[in-house]
TORNUTI-483206 format. One record per atom (N, C-alpha, C): atom name; x, y, z. Coordinates in steps of 0.001 Angstrom, whole numbers, plus 500000, padded with zeros to 6 digits. Layout:
<nodes>
NODE  site       x       y       z
NODE    CA       X       Y       Z
...
</nodes>
This chain:
<nodes>
NODE  site       x       y       z
NODE     N  236749  815650  734434
NODE    CA  235779  815297  735470
NODE     C  234414  815909  735135
NODE     N  233391  815148  735333
NODE    CA  232033  815612  735044
NODE     C  231630  816724  736014
NODE     N  230930  817725  735497
NODE    CA  230551  818894  736304
NODE     C  229655  818492  737474
NODE     N  228729  817558  737253
NODE    CA  227847  817107  738335
NODE     C  228647  816517  739494
NODE     N  229748  815870  739171
NODE    CA  230599  815303  740220
NODE     C  231198  816406  741081
NODE     N  231493  817546  740464
NODE    CA  232019  818680  741228
NODE     C  231015  819123  742283
NODE     N  229733  819174  741903
NODE    CA  228707  819608  742847
NODE     C  228544  818603  743978
NODE     N  228612  817316  743661
NODE    CA  228548  816276  744691
NODE     C  229750  816417  745622
NODE     N  230919  816640  745030
NODE    CA  232139  816814  745825
NODE     C  232050  818064  746695
NODE     N  231477  819133  746142
NODE    CA  231337  820380  746902
NODE     C  230395  820189  748085
NODE     N  229306  819455  747867
NODE    CA  228370  819171  748959
NODE     C  229045  818345  750050
NODE     N  229787  817338  749609
NODE    CA  230501  816485  750552
NODE     C  231529  817304  751327
NODE     N  232249  818154  750610
NODE    CA  233263  818996  751249
NODE     C  232635  819929  752274
NODE     N  231469  820481  751948
NODE    CA  230817  821385  752897
NODE     C  230390  820646  754164
NODE     N  229998  819385  754013
NODE    CA  229654  818573  755192
NODE     C  230885  818301  756041
NODE     N  231994  818001  755350
NODE    CA  233252  817753  756055
NODE     C  233676  819013  756804
NODE     N  233558  820166  756130
NODE    CA  233923  821440  756753
NODE     C  233027  821730  757954
NODE     N  231735  821431  757819
NODE    CA  230809  821647  758930
NODE     C  231216  820793  760134
NODE     N  231623  819556  759863
NODE    CA  232083  818670  760930
NODE     C  233389  819188  761526
NODE     N  234290  819639  760655
NODE    CA  235564  820193  761114
NODE     C  235344  821457  761937
NODE     N  234310  822221  761573
NODE    CA  234012  823467  762265
NODE     C  233802  823288  763762
NODE     N  233416  822089  764156
NODE    CA  233212  821801  765570
NODE     C  234547  821568  766288
NODE     N  235592  821292  765491
NODE    CA  236906  820970  766055
NODE     C  237905  822107  765808
NODE     N  237932  822561  764556
NODE    CA  238920  823542  764098
NODE     C  238398  824959  764342
NODE     N  239294  825931  764575
NODE    CA  238874  827327  764724
NODE     C  238015  827807  763559
NODE     N  237037  828644  763871
NODE    CA  236063  829097  762877
NODE     C  236709  829830  761707
NODE     N  237731  830646  761975
NODE    CA  238360  831438  760914
NODE     C  238950  830542  759825
NODE     N  239474  829391  760227
NODE    CA  240063  828464  759263
NODE     C  238987  827856  758367
NODE     N  237880  827419  758963
NODE    CA  236800  826835  758165
NODE     C  236153  827890  757286
NODE     N  236133  829136  757755
NODE    CA  235567  830225  756965
NODE     C  236378  830427  755688
NODE     N  237703  830380  755810
NODE    CA  238562  830509  754630
NODE     C  238341  829353  753666
NODE     N  238203  828149  754192
NODE    CA  237936  826975  753355
NODE     C  236603  827110  752638
NODE     N  235585  827558  753367
NODE    CA  234264  827746  752766
NODE     C  234318  828767  751648
NODE     N  235039  829857  751887
NODE    CA  235161  830913  750883
NODE     C  235833  830357  749627
NODE     N  236901  829580  749821
NODE    CA  237626  828983  748703
NODE     C  236722  828054  747901
NODE     N  235971  827203  748584
NODE    CA  235074  826256  747904
NODE     C  233941  826985  747200
NODE     N  233422  828030  747827
NODE    CA  232357  828818  747200
NODE     C  232855  829470  745919
NODE     N  234063  830006  745952
NODE    CA  234643  830619  744754
NODE     C  234844  829576  743666
NODE     N  235320  828396  744037
NODE    CA  235499  827301  743079
NODE     C  234161  826911  742455
NODE     N  233140  826774  743284
NODE    CA  231814  826388  742797
NODE     C  231257  827438  741847
NODE     N  231448  828714  742173
NODE    CA  231002  829794  741289
NODE     C  231724  829722  739957
NODE     N  233018  829479  740007
NODE    CA  233830  829387  738796
NODE     C  233354  828235  737919
NODE     N  233092  827086  738539
NODE    CA  232613  825908  737806
NODE     C  231232  826184  737211
NODE     N  230361  826802  738000
NODE    CA  229016  827120  737532
NODE     C  229081  828073  736344
NODE     N  229991  829026  736411
NODE    CA  230169  829996  735330
NODE     C  230631  829286  734058
NODE     N  231577  828360  734202
NODE    CA  232067  827587  733055
NODE     C  230936  826761  732458
NODE     N  230101  826207  733306
NODE    CA  228983  825383  732852
NODE     C  228019  826221  732019
NODE     N  227690  827429  732478
NODE    CA  226765  828293  731738
NODE     C  227386  828753  730422
NODE     N  228697  828931  730398
NODE    CA  229378  829310  729158
NODE     C  229315  828184  728134
NODE     N  229480  826955  728590
NODE    CA  229489  825820  727666
NODE     C  228094  825526  727112
NODE     N  227052  825867  727861
NODE    CA  225678  825617  727418
NODE     C  225280  826583  726314
NODE     N  225620  827859  726492
NODE    CA  225210  828875  725522
NODE     C  226063  828883  724266
</nodes>
């Protein structure tokens, strides 16, 4: 999968989570956000490794 697609997916996921946040308890969305943030950091790190 192309790295740019991951960022588009992450943005979309964050919007979905924001919408869910109005319905689902905050602690659950917080865990999801943390997981996605860690994934995005990991992907970004891989991207910088492949460039250099």
